[in-house]
C-alpha positions as CSV (number, residue, x, y, z in Angstrom):
1,M,328.1,31.1,84.1
2,M,326.6,29.2,86.8
3,K,325.6,25.4,85.6
4,Q,321.9,24.5,84.5
5,G,321.0,22.3,87.2
6,A,321.5,21.8,90.9
7,I,321.0,18.6,92.9
8,F,320.6,18.5,96.7
9,D,321.0,16.2,99.0
10,M,318.1,16.2,102.0
11,D,319.5,15.1,105.2
12,G,322.5,16.9,106.9
13,L,322.7,19.3,104.1
14,M,319.2,20.8,103.5
15,F,317.8,20.2,106.9
16,D,319.8,19.4,110.0
17,T,318.4,16.1,110.4
18,E,321.4,13.9,110.2
19,A,322.0,14.2,114.0
20,I,318.6,13.0,114.5
21,W,319.3,10.1,112.4
22,Q,322.5,9.4,114.3
23,E,320.6,9.5,117.7
24,G,318.4,7.0,116.3
25,W,320.8,4.3,115.0
26,R,322.7,5.0,118.6
27,I,319.4,4.1,120.5
28,Y,318.3,0.8,119.1
29,A,322.2,-0.3,118.8
30,K,321.8,-0.3,122.8
31,E,318.4,-1.8,122.8
32,Y,319.9,-4.7,120.7
33,G,322.5,-5.0,123.2
34,Y,325.4,-3.1,121.1
35,E,327.8,-0.6,121.9
36,P,327.0,2.2,119.1
37,S,329.7,2.4,116.5
38,A,330.9,5.8,115.6
39,E,332.6,4.1,112.4
40,F,328.8,2.6,111.6
41,G,327.5,6.3,112.0
42,R,329.9,7.4,109.0
43,K,329.2,4.4,106.7
44,I,325.4,4.5,107.0
45,S,325.2,8.2,106.2
46,G,323.4,8.7,103.0
47,T,322.9,5.2,102.2
48,S,319.9,3.3,101.1
49,G,318.1,-0.3,99.9
50,E,320.9,-3.0,100.2
51,I,323.9,-0.6,101.2
52,M,322.1,0.2,104.2
53,R,321.4,-3.0,105.2
54,E,324.5,-4.5,104.4
55,V,326.4,-1.8,106.4
56,V,323.9,-2.7,109.4
57,R,324.9,-6.5,108.8
58,T,328.7,-5.6,109.2
59,Y,328.2,-3.7,112.5
60,Y,325.5,-5.1,114.0
61,P,325.2,-9.0,112.7
62,R,322.7,-10.2,115.4
63,V,320.1,-7.7,115.0
64,D,317.0,-8.1,112.6
65,T,318.4,-6.0,109.8
66,D,315.0,-4.6,108.7
67,E,313.5,-4.5,111.9
68,F,316.6,-2.6,113.3
69,I,316.4,-0.1,110.1
70,S,312.7,0.5,110.5
71,S,313.1,1.1,114.5
72,A,315.4,4.1,113.6
73,R,313.5,5.7,111.0
74,G,310.1,5.5,113.0
75,Y,312.2,7.6,115.6
76,V,313.6,10.1,113.1
77,D,310.1,10.2,111.6
78,D,308.1,11.4,115.0
79,C,310.9,13.7,115.5
80,L,309.9,15.3,112.3
81,S,306.7,15.2,112.3
82,Q,307.1,17.9,115.0
83,S,309.5,20.1,113.2
84,V,312.2,20.4,110.7
85,P,315.2,22.3,111.4
86,V,316.5,24.2,108.4
87,K,320.4,24.6,107.8
88,E,321.9,27.7,107.5
89,G,321.5,29.5,104.2
90,L,319.5,27.1,102.7
91,I,316.8,29.7,101.5
92,E,319.5,32.0,100.3
93,I,321.0,29.2,97.9
94,L,317.9,28.1,96.5
95,E,316.8,32.0,96.0
96,L,320.3,32.5,94.2
97,F,319.7,29.5,91.9
98,K,315.8,30.7,91.2
99,N,317.1,33.8,90.4
100,N,319.4,32.8,88.1
101,G,317.1,29.9,86.2
102,V,319.0,27.0,87.6
103,R,316.5,24.2,87.5
104,M,316.9,22.3,91.3
105,A,316.2,18.6,92.2
106,V,316.4,16.6,95.7
107,A,318.1,13.2,95.4
108,S,317.9,11.7,99.1
109,S,318.3,8.3,100.4
110,S,315.2,8.9,102.4
111,R,311.6,7.7,101.4
112,K,310.1,10.1,98.8
113,E,307.0,10.6,101.1
114,R,309.6,11.9,103.8
115,I,311.1,14.1,101.3
116,R,307.8,16.1,100.4
117,Q,306.6,16.0,103.9
118,N,310.1,17.6,104.8
119,L,309.7,20.4,102.0
120,A,306.2,21.0,102.3
121,M,306.8,21.7,106.2
122,T,309.6,23.9,105.5
123,N,307.8,26.0,102.5
124,T,310.3,24.7,100.0
125,L,308.7,22.5,97.7
126,E,308.1,24.9,95.2
127,Y,311.6,25.5,94.5
128,F,312.3,22.2,93.3
129,D,311.5,20.6,89.4
130,A,312.2,16.9,90.5
131,V,312.5,14.5,93.5
132,V,314.4,11.1,93.5
133,S,314.4,9.0,96.6
134,G,316.4,5.9,97.1
135,Q,313.5,3.7,97.0
136,E,313.6,4.5,93.1
137,I,316.8,3.6,92.4
138,Q,318.9,0.1,92.1
139,N,322.1,1.1,93.7
140,G,322.6,3.7,96.6
141,K,325.1,6.1,97.5
142,P,328.0,5.8,96.7
143,E,327.1,4.7,93.5
144,P,325.9,7.5,91.1
145,D,322.7,6.2,90.0
146,I,320.6,8.8,92.3
147,F,322.2,11.7,90.8
148,L,322.0,10.4,87.4
149,A,318.1,9.9,87.9
150,A,318.1,13.5,89.0
151,A,319.7,15.0,86.2
152,E,317.7,13.0,83.9
153,Q,314.8,14.3,85.3
154,L,315.8,17.9,84.8
155,S,316.6,16.8,81.4
156,L,320.1,17.9,81.8
157,P,323.4,16.0,81.5
158,P,325.1,15.6,84.7
159,Q,328.3,17.8,84.3
160,D,326.0,20.7,83.6
161,C,324.8,19.9,87.2
162,Y,326.0,20.6,90.9
163,V,325.8,18.0,93.3
164,L,325.6,19.5,96.9
165,E,326.0,16.9,99.4
166,D,327.0,16.5,103.3
167,S,328.2,13.2,103.4
168,F,331.3,10.9,102.1
169,G,328.9,8.7,100.3
170,G,327.2,11.4,98.4
171,V,330.7,13.0,97.6
172,Q,331.8,9.9,96.2
173,A,328.5,9.3,94.3
174,G,328.3,13.1,92.8
175,H,331.9,12.8,91.7
176,A,331.0,9.0,90.1
177,A,328.2,11.0,88.1
178,G,330.2,13.3,86.6
179,C,328.5,16.7,88.6
180,Y,330.4,19.7,89.9
181,T,330.2,18.3,93.8
182,I,330.1,20.6,96.4
183,M,330.6,19.3,99.9
184,V,329.0,21.0,103.1
185,P,330.0,19.2,105.6
186,D,327.8,18.0,108.4
187,Q,328.9,15.1,111.0
188,L,332.0,14.9,109.4
189,A,334.9,16.9,108.3
190,P,336.5,15.6,104.9
191,T,339.4,13.6,104.8
192,P,341.7,14.4,102.2
193,E,340.6,11.8,100.0
194,I,337.2,12.9,100.1
195,R,338.6,16.6,99.5
196,A,340.1,15.5,96.6
197,L,336.9,13.7,94.9
198,A,334.8,17.6,95.5
199,N,335.3,20.6,93.4
200,A,334.4,22.7,96.6
201,V,333.9,22.4,100.1
202,Y,332.3,25.4,102.0
203,S,331.5,25.6,105.3
204,S,328.0,26.4,105.2
205,L,325.3,26.7,102.3
206,S,325.8,30.4,102.9
207,E,329.5,30.6,101.8
208,A,328.6,28.4,99.3
209,A,325.9,30.8,98.0
210,A,327.9,33.9,98.6
211,E,330.7,32.1,96.8
212,L,328.9,30.9,93.7
213,S,327.4,34.2,93.5
214,R,330.7,35.9,93.1
215,Q,332.1,33.6,90.9
216,T,328.8,34.1,88.4
217,S,329.3,38.2,89.0
218,T,333.3,38.0,88.2
219,K,332.6,36.2,84.9
220,Q,329.9,38.5,83.6
221,I,332.1,41.5,84.1
């Protein structure tokens, strides 16, 4: 039997936008006189709020932190105002959950207006019962706050929810929340430590949808 809830990360999981964020970070690192750090890109992925600021301060201590973040965000917003690239299998897995009565939420570190704009532009807003942004919680990923908030908005216990994530911090947050955490890697393949925290790792949302459908059908026989 499928779980009753599914909580989706957005950037790099639903939409092929993490690469756009990473390009924004690289552009503005150079603007501020730094050689872009690949480690920075890994650490910043999926973060928000004070955790995001701390990553910036650690790797690029001479920049104005808020200005740097705002510049990168502006670059991303400009790109996404033209087109939001949908990841392979997104509609497939949304339809699978919808047809099985699974309640769905988006839990993303992005701002709420950006989440809703992306969903509206891709005609996927109607699938979701809740949207939670990094602006609404105290501690960003890898802390579990955003997934706990999403489960609460779905009126479900965390252990009865899937979390679908692409980033290391997101997998850590899903595991800490007690959710069934599925990783679909985007920019980085999981390390052994991250793989151990995930309940499942799939190469795409299509593969995740096929496997969840198979598991459900098998258990109903």
